[in-house]
C-alpha positions as CSV (number, residue, x, y, z in Angstrom):
1,M,54.2,18.0,-5.3
2,C,51.7,20.4,-3.8
3,T,53.4,23.1,-1.7
4,L,52.5,26.5,-0.4
5,K,54.8,28.2,-2.9
6,L,53.2,26.4,-5.8
7,G,49.8,27.3,-4.5
8,R,50.8,31.0,-4.5
9,Y,52.0,30.8,-8.1
10,V,48.9,29.1,-9.3
11,T,46.7,31.6,-7.5
12,F,48.6,34.5,-9.0
13,I,48.3,33.0,-12.5
14,F,44.5,32.5,-12.1
15,V,44.0,36.0,-10.8
16,C,45.9,37.4,-13.8
17,F,43.9,35.2,-16.1
18,A,40.6,36.3,-14.5
19,I,41.5,40.0,-14.9
20,I,42.6,39.7,-18.5
21,H,39.6,37.6,-19.4
22,S,37.2,40.0,-17.7
23,I,38.6,42.9,-19.6
24,A,38.5,41.1,-22.9
25,L,34.9,39.8,-22.4
26,G,33.7,43.2,-21.1
27,S,35.1,44.9,-24.2
28,S,32.7,42.8,-26.4
29,Y,29.6,44.3,-24.8
30,D,27.8,47.0,-26.6
31,I,24.8,49.2,-25.6
32,Q,22.0,48.8,-28.2
33,P,18.8,50.8,-28.0
34,T,16.7,47.8,-28.6
35,F,18.3,45.1,-26.4
36,G,20.3,47.2,-23.9
37,C,23.8,46.1,-22.9
38,V,24.5,42.9,-24.8
39,I,27.4,41.1,-26.5
40,S,27.5,42.4,-30.0
41,D,30.4,40.3,-31.5
42,H,29.2,37.0,-32.9
43,T,32.5,35.3,-31.9
44,W,32.1,36.3,-28.3
45,V,28.5,35.2,-28.4
46,Q,29.6,31.7,-29.5
47,Y,32.4,31.7,-26.9
48,S,29.9,32.6,-24.1
49,T,27.4,30.1,-25.3
50,Y,29.6,27.1,-25.7
51,F,32.5,27.7,-23.3
52,F,32.3,30.5,-20.8
53,Y,28.9,29.9,-19.2
54,P,28.6,26.1,-19.6
55,V,32.3,25.2,-19.0
56,L,34.3,27.9,-17.4
57,V,31.6,29.2,-15.1
58,G,29.3,26.1,-14.9
59,L,30.9,22.7,-15.5
60,L,34.5,23.3,-14.4
61,P,33.8,24.6,-10.9
62,I,31.2,21.8,-10.4
63,V,33.8,19.2,-11.6
64,I,36.5,20.6,-9.3
65,A,34.1,20.8,-6.3
66,S,32.7,17.3,-7.0
67,S,36.2,15.9,-7.3
68,S,37.2,17.4,-4.0
69,S,34.2,15.9,-2.3
70,I,34.9,12.5,-3.8
71,L,38.5,12.6,-2.7
72,A,37.4,13.7,0.8
73,Y,35.0,10.8,0.9
74,R,37.6,8.3,-0.2
75,N,40.0,9.8,2.4
76,V,37.5,9.2,5.2
77,R,36.9,5.6,4.1
78,H,40.6,5.1,4.1
79,I,41.0,6.6,7.5
80,V,38.3,4.5,9.0
81,R,40.2,1.4,8.0
82,R,43.4,2.7,9.6
83,Q,44.1,2.8,13.3
84,L,43.8,6.5,14.0
85,A,42.6,8.5,16.9
86,I,38.8,8.9,17.3
87,V,39.1,12.7,17.3
88,R,40.8,12.6,13.9
89,R,38.1,10.4,12.4
90,K,35.4,12.6,13.7
91,L,37.1,15.7,12.3
92,D,37.5,14.1,8.9
93,K,33.9,12.9,8.8
94,Q,32.8,16.4,9.7
95,I,34.8,18.0,6.9
96,T,33.6,15.4,4.4
97,A,29.9,16.1,5.3
98,M,30.5,19.8,5.1
99,V,32.2,19.5,1.6
100,L,29.4,17.3,0.2
101,M,26.6,19.6,1.4
102,R,28.5,22.6,0.0
103,V,28.9,21.0,-3.4
104,I,25.2,20.2,-3.5
105,A,24.3,23.8,-2.6
106,F,26.8,25.1,-5.2
107,V,25.3,23.0,-8.0
108,C,21.7,24.0,-7.1
109,L,22.4,27.7,-6.8
110,V,24.7,28.3,-9.8
111,S,23.2,26.1,-12.5
112,S,20.0,28.0,-13.0
113,Y,21.7,31.3,-13.5
114,N,24.2,29.9,-15.9
115,A,21.4,28.3,-18.0
116,Y,19.6,31.6,-18.1
117,R,22.7,33.5,-19.2
118,I,23.2,31.1,-22.0
119,Y,19.6,31.6,-23.2
120,A,19.7,35.4,-22.7
121,T,23.0,35.7,-24.6
122,N,21.6,34.1,-27.7
123,F,18.0,35.4,-27.4
124,P,18.1,38.8,-25.6
125,P,14.7,40.2,-24.8
126,S,13.8,43.2,-26.9
127,R,12.8,46.5,-25.3
128,S,10.2,46.9,-28.1
129,M,8.2,44.2,-26.2
130,P,7.9,45.7,-22.7
131,M,6.2,42.8,-21.0
132,A,8.7,40.2,-22.3
133,Y,11.6,42.5,-21.4
134,A,10.3,43.1,-17.9
135,I,9.8,39.4,-17.3
136,G,13.3,38.7,-18.5
137,R,14.8,41.4,-16.3
138,L,12.8,40.1,-13.3
139,L,13.9,36.5,-14.0
140,Q,17.5,37.6,-14.3
141,T,17.4,39.5,-11.0
142,I,15.9,36.6,-9.2
143,L,18.4,34.1,-10.6
144,L,21.3,36.5,-9.9
145,S,20.2,36.8,-6.3
146,I,20.0,33.0,-6.0
147,N,23.5,32.8,-7.5
148,N,24.8,35.4,-5.1
149,I,23.5,33.4,-2.2
150,N,26.2,30.8,-3.1
151,Y,28.9,33.2,-1.8
152,M,27.4,33.7,1.7
153,I,25.6,30.5,2.6
154,S,28.5,28.3,3.6
155,S,28.4,29.0,7.3
156,Y,24.7,28.5,7.4
157,I,24.9,25.2,5.6
158,F,27.6,24.0,8.0
159,I,25.6,25.0,11.0
160,I,22.5,23.3,9.7
161,F,24.0,20.0,8.7
162,S,26.9,19.6,11.2
163,S,26.1,19.2,14.9
164,R,29.8,19.3,15.7
165,F,30.2,22.6,13.8
166,R,27.2,24.0,15.7
167,R,28.9,23.2,19.0
168,Q,32.1,24.8,17.8
169,V,30.3,27.9,16.8
170,E,28.5,28.0,20.1
171,I,31.8,27.7,22.0
172,V,33.4,30.5,20.0
173,L,30.4,32.9,20.2
174,V,29.3,32.2,23.8
175,K,32.3,31.2,25.7
176,K,34.9,33.4,24.0
177,C,33.3,36.4,22.2
178,W,30.5,36.9,24.7
179,Q,32.7,36.5,27.7
180,R,35.2,39.1,26.3
181,C,32.4,41.6,25.5
182,K,30.9,41.0,29.0
183,Y,34.3,41.5,30.6
184,W,34.9,44.6,28.6
185,C,31.6,46.1,29.5
186,C,31.9,45.3,33.2
187,S,35.4,46.8,33.3
188,I,34.1,50.0,31.8
189,N,31.2,50.2,34.3
190,N,33.6,49.5,37.2
191,R,35.9,52.2,36.0
192,I,33.1,54.7,35.7
193,E,31.8,53.8,39.2
194,S,35.2,54.1,40.7
195,E,35.7,57.6,39.2
196,N,32.3,58.7,40.5
197,N,33.1,57.5,44.0
198,I,36.3,59.5,44.2
199,E,35.6,62.5,46.4
200,P,37.0,65.9,45.3
201,C,39.9,67.2,47.4
202,N,39.1,70.1,49.7
203,S,41.5,72.9,49.4
């Protein structure tokens, strides 16, 4: 049974695993004058090639995200058949569409960098070939930038593909945040004007 307490335990376990795994994998890197900072241990090279990048970083998150989107889609189809409120149906449809688009963006943005890392781990570009090394570094920088977009694009995807989410963002930004800022600025201006209008007392 999924509970908040169980979720905390699972999160704590995954955080500990990520820290230990990062320390262990980072200790396998070595600075070589020819290739730069690369994995020097053959065992860790095989691990990165056949498990870390294709499974742990690539396939496993994609499978989890895809499973979540499929479950959300089935949930919406099940809700449509039931006699529920229209607002509930619209909210579930909105969440399902957002999850599906997020999964598609995740697959497109992450897969290319993982594929390059698998190639670069097994065939690192040598510094003795400046042109090939520069092209490899440039390609890695571009793909890493695309991969990092995955962590900051969620809100933009939801705004683009969900009209209901756009209206909600507009309500929050315009009717709440902007009104508060406007009220705060007006209150400061009124306070300054009232202080300026006070005449000094004549002794």
